[in-house]
C-alpha positions as CSV (number, residue, x, y, z in Angstrom):
1,X,-15.5,-2.2,-20.2
2,X,-15.0,0.3,-23.0
3,X,-14.5,3.9,-21.9
4,X,-17.1,6.3,-23.2
5,X,-16.2,9.0,-24.0
6,X,-12.6,7.9,-24.9
7,X,-9.9,8.8,-22.4
8,X,-7.1,11.2,-23.5
9,X,-4.0,11.3,-21.3
10,X,-1.5,14.2,-21.4
11,X,0.5,16.4,-19.1
12,X,-1.3,19.2,-17.2
13,X,0.0,22.6,-18.2
14,X,-2.4,25.4,-17.3
15,X,-3.2,26.9,-13.9
16,X,-6.9,25.8,-14.4
17,X,-5.8,22.2,-15.0
18,X,-3.7,22.2,-11.9
19,X,-6.6,23.4,-9.9
20,X,-8.8,20.8,-11.5
21,X,-6.3,18.2,-10.4
22,X,-6.6,19.3,-6.8
23,X,-10.4,18.9,-7.0
24,X,-10.0,15.4,-8.4
25,X,-7.6,14.6,-5.5
26,X,-10.1,16.0,-2.9
27,X,-13.0,14.0,-4.4
28,X,-11.1,10.8,-4.8
29,X,-9.9,10.8,-1.2
30,X,-13.1,12.1,0.3
31,X,-11.5,15.3,1.6
32,X,-13.5,18.3,2.8
33,X,-12.9,21.8,1.6
34,X,-10.8,22.6,4.7
35,X,-8.7,19.4,4.7
36,X,-5.1,19.8,3.5
37,X,-4.4,18.7,-0.1
38,X,-1.8,19.1,-2.8
39,X,-1.1,22.7,-3.9
40,X,-1.7,23.8,-7.5
41,X,1.5,25.8,-7.2
42,X,3.4,22.7,-6.2
43,X,2.0,20.8,-9.2
44,X,3.1,23.7,-11.5
45,X,6.6,23.7,-10.0
46,X,6.9,19.9,-10.4
47,X,5.8,20.1,-14.0
48,X,8.6,22.6,-14.8
49,X,11.3,20.8,-12.8
50,X,11.5,17.1,-14.0
51,X,8.3,16.1,-12.2
52,X,5.3,14.2,-13.8
53,X,1.9,15.9,-13.6
54,X,-0.3,13.9,-15.9
55,X,-4.1,14.0,-16.4
56,X,-6.8,11.7,-17.8
57,X,-9.6,13.5,-19.6
58,X,-13.0,12.2,-20.7
59,X,-13.9,14.8,-23.3
60,X,-13.0,18.0,-21.6
61,X,-13.4,16.7,-18.1
62,X,-10.4,15.8,-15.9
63,X,-11.4,12.4,-14.4
64,X,-8.0,11.4,-13.0
65,X,-4.4,12.6,-12.5
66,X,-1.1,11.5,-11.2
67,X,2.1,13.3,-10.1
68,X,5.6,12.4,-9.1
69,X,9.2,13.6,-8.7
70,X,12.8,12.4,-8.9
71,X,14.1,10.5,-5.9
72,X,17.2,8.6,-4.9
73,X,18.7,6.4,-2.2
74,X,22.2,5.1,-1.8
75,X,22.0,2.8,-4.8
76,X,19.1,3.8,-7.0
77,X,17.7,6.8,-8.8
78,X,14.0,6.5,-9.3
79,X,10.8,8.5,-10.0
80,X,8.6,8.6,-6.9
81,X,4.9,8.6,-7.8
82,X,3.1,10.4,-4.9
83,X,-0.5,10.2,-6.0
84,X,-2.7,8.5,-8.6
85,X,-6.3,9.8,-8.1
86,X,-9.4,8.9,-10.1
87,X,-12.9,10.2,-9.6
88,X,-15.2,7.6,-8.0
89,X,-17.5,7.4,-11.0
90,X,-14.5,6.5,-13.2
91,X,-12.8,4.0,-10.8
92,X,-12.7,0.4,-12.1
93,X,-12.9,1.5,-15.7
94,X,-9.2,1.4,-16.7
95,X,-8.4,5.0,-16.0
96,X,-5.9,4.3,-13.2
97,X,-4.0,1.8,-15.4
98,X,-3.9,4.2,-18.3
99,X,-2.5,6.9,-16.1
100,X,0.1,4.7,-14.6
101,X,1.3,3.4,-18.0
102,X,1.4,7.0,-19.3
103,X,3.5,7.9,-16.3
104,X,5.8,5.0,-17.0
105,X,6.3,6.2,-20.6
106,X,7.1,9.7,-19.3
107,X,9.6,8.4,-16.8
108,X,11.3,6.2,-19.4
109,X,11.6,9.2,-21.6
110,X,13.8,10.9,-19.0
111,X,16.2,7.9,-18.8
112,X,14.9,6.6,-15.4
113,X,13.9,2.9,-15.3
114,X,12.5,2.6,-11.8
115,X,9.4,4.0,-10.1
116,X,8.4,3.8,-6.5
117,X,5.3,4.7,-4.5
118,X,3.5,4.0,-1.2
119,X,0.1,2.6,-0.6
120,X,-2.0,1.5,2.3
121,X,-1.8,-2.3,2.4
122,X,-5.3,-2.7,3.8
123,X,-6.5,-1.5,0.4
124,X,-6.2,-4.9,-1.2
125,X,-7.8,-3.8,-4.5
126,X,-4.8,-1.4,-4.9
127,X,-2.4,-4.2,-4.0
128,X,-3.8,-6.4,-6.7
129,X,-3.4,-3.5,-9.2
130,X,0.1,-2.8,-8.2
131,X,1.4,-6.4,-8.1
132,X,-0.8,-8.5,-10.4
133,X,-1.6,-5.9,-13.1
134,X,1.5,-3.7,-13.2
135,X,4.0,-6.2,-12.0
136,X,5.5,-4.1,-9.3
137,X,6.9,-5.5,-6.0
138,X,6.3,-4.5,-2.4
139,X,9.7,-4.1,-0.8
140,X,9.5,-2.0,2.4
141,X,6.9,-1.5,5.1
142,X,6.7,1.8,7.0
143,X,4.5,2.1,10.1
144,X,2.6,5.4,10.4
145,X,4.4,7.1,7.5
146,X,2.3,10.3,7.7
147,X,1.1,10.2,11.3
148,X,-2.4,9.4,12.4
149,X,-5.0,10.2,9.7
150,X,-7.1,13.3,10.6
151,X,-9.1,13.6,7.4
152,X,-10.4,11.6,4.4
153,X,-11.6,8.0,4.5
154,X,-9.8,6.7,7.6
155,X,-9.8,9.4,10.4
156,X,-8.1,8.2,13.5
157,X,-6.2,5.3,11.7
158,X,-2.5,5.0,11.4
159,X,-1.0,5.7,8.0
160,X,0.9,2.5,7.5
161,X,2.3,2.1,4.0
162,X,3.9,-0.6,1.9
163,X,6.5,0.9,-0.4
164,X,6.4,-0.5,-4.0
165,X,9.1,-0.6,-6.6
166,X,8.4,-1.1,-10.3
167,X,11.0,-2.1,-12.8
168,X,9.8,-0.2,-15.9
169,X,11.7,-2.4,-18.4
170,X,10.7,-5.8,-16.9
171,X,7.7,-7.7,-18.1
172,X,4.5,-7.3,-16.0
173,X,3.2,-10.9,-16.3
174,X,3.4,-13.2,-13.3
175,X,2.1,-16.8,-13.5
176,X,1.1,-17.2,-9.9
177,X,-1.6,-19.6,-8.6
178,X,-4.8,-18.4,-7.0
179,X,-4.3,-18.6,-3.2
180,X,-6.2,-20.9,-0.9
181,X,-8.4,-19.3,1.8
182,X,-6.2,-17.7,4.5
183,X,-7.6,-16.1,7.6
184,X,-7.5,-12.3,8.1
185,X,-4.2,-11.3,9.6
186,X,-3.0,-14.9,9.4
187,X,0.4,-15.6,7.8
188,X,1.3,-19.2,6.7
189,X,3.7,-20.8,4.3
190,X,2.6,-22.8,1.3
191,X,4.3,-25.8,-0.3
192,X,6.5,-23.6,-2.5
193,X,7.9,-21.6,0.5
194,X,5.8,-18.4,-0.2
195,X,4.1,-16.7,2.7
196,X,0.4,-16.1,2.3
197,X,-1.3,-13.3,4.4
198,X,-5.1,-12.9,4.4
199,X,-6.9,-9.6,4.5
200,X,-10.5,-8.4,3.9
201,X,-11.5,-7.5,0.4
202,X,-13.6,-4.6,1.6
203,X,-11.7,-2.7,4.3
204,X,-14.3,0.1,4.5
205,X,-17.1,-2.3,5.2
206,X,-15.1,-3.8,8.1
207,X,-14.4,-0.3,9.6
208,X,-18.1,0.6,9.3
209,X,-19.1,-2.7,11.0
210,X,-16.5,-3.1,13.7
211,X,-13.9,-0.3,14.1
212,X,-12.2,-2.0,17.0
213,X,-11.6,-5.1,15.0
214,X,-10.3,-3.0,12.1
215,X,-7.7,-1.4,14.5
216,X,-6.6,-4.8,15.8
217,X,-6.3,-6.2,12.2
218,X,-4.2,-3.2,11.1
219,X,-1.9,-4.0,14.1
220,X,-1.6,-7.6,13.0
221,X,-0.9,-6.7,9.4
222,X,1.7,-4.2,10.5
223,X,3.5,-6.8,12.6
224,X,3.5,-9.4,9.8
225,X,4.6,-7.0,7.1
226,X,7.4,-5.5,9.3
227,X,8.6,-9.1,10.0
228,X,8.4,-10.3,6.4
229,X,10.0,-7.3,4.7
230,X,12.6,-7.2,7.4
231,X,13.4,-10.8,6.6
232,X,13.8,-10.0,2.9
233,X,10.4,-11.1,1.7
234,X,8.7,-9.1,-1.1
235,X,5.0,-8.9,-1.9
236,X,4.4,-10.0,-5.5
237,X,0.7,-10.7,-5.6
238,X,-2.7,-10.0,-3.9
239,X,-5.5,-12.1,-5.2
240,X,-9.0,-12.8,-4.0
241,X,-9.8,-16.3,-2.8
242,X,-13.5,-15.8,-2.0
243,X,-16.1,-13.0,-1.7
244,X,-14.7,-11.7,1.5
245,X,-10.9,-12.3,1.5
246,X,-7.9,-11.3,-0.5
247,X,-4.5,-13.0,0.1
248,X,-1.1,-11.4,-0.2
249,X,1.7,-13.5,-1.5
250,X,5.3,-12.8,-0.3
251,X,8.4,-14.5,-1.8
252,X,12.0,-14.4,-0.6
253,X,14.0,-11.6,-2.2
254,X,17.6,-10.9,-2.8
255,X,19.6,-7.7,-2.2
256,X,18.5,-4.6,-0.3
């Protein structure tokens, strides 16, 4: 759907823009005024020290922003994207994709060719965006990365995260078949050797309907993703198979 008014993407530079970014963050993640959030001073420091602090504007209104910083492990230097937040009214309208591609352009301009970030794998819409739209790959699973959630959308839930790696110079397109129906929390192998793992399309609806079942399903998902990533499998897709279910696709990987 065309964006109206047109979206303009650029780096945030002023103190007022940094504060506006924090408000977008609070709104996007349903935080109250007293819940902890990113600091405008941190954003200003990142912007002046090789970090990315990029905003999407509709006219003069900031409707989304993303920020990140330089990271490294034993073999790879990468840009770590900590947050991409879009106001609820602007979600599903291409803002997130525009932000991520702009962040990619910025990172490539610094000479870095890899980005990483973490997301909650119960959010299958985010998984589809990361894998099937951008062409990133889910490589590592971390159980309870930030401790038990005490604010926002999932109070009392563990903060399990799947760590994504995006090769910024590789093509995004993947020609993968739509998966067959797979039960929630069920992992099974298809005829090509890929592992399919089913999850609900609407996690929030499940939590609202049966919080106990959601806790158990999160445990099942954590166990399977720990096993699969530990065995070298990588998440490459998450597509819907019906109105209630989305299915992750894991393929064998090589290297660390």
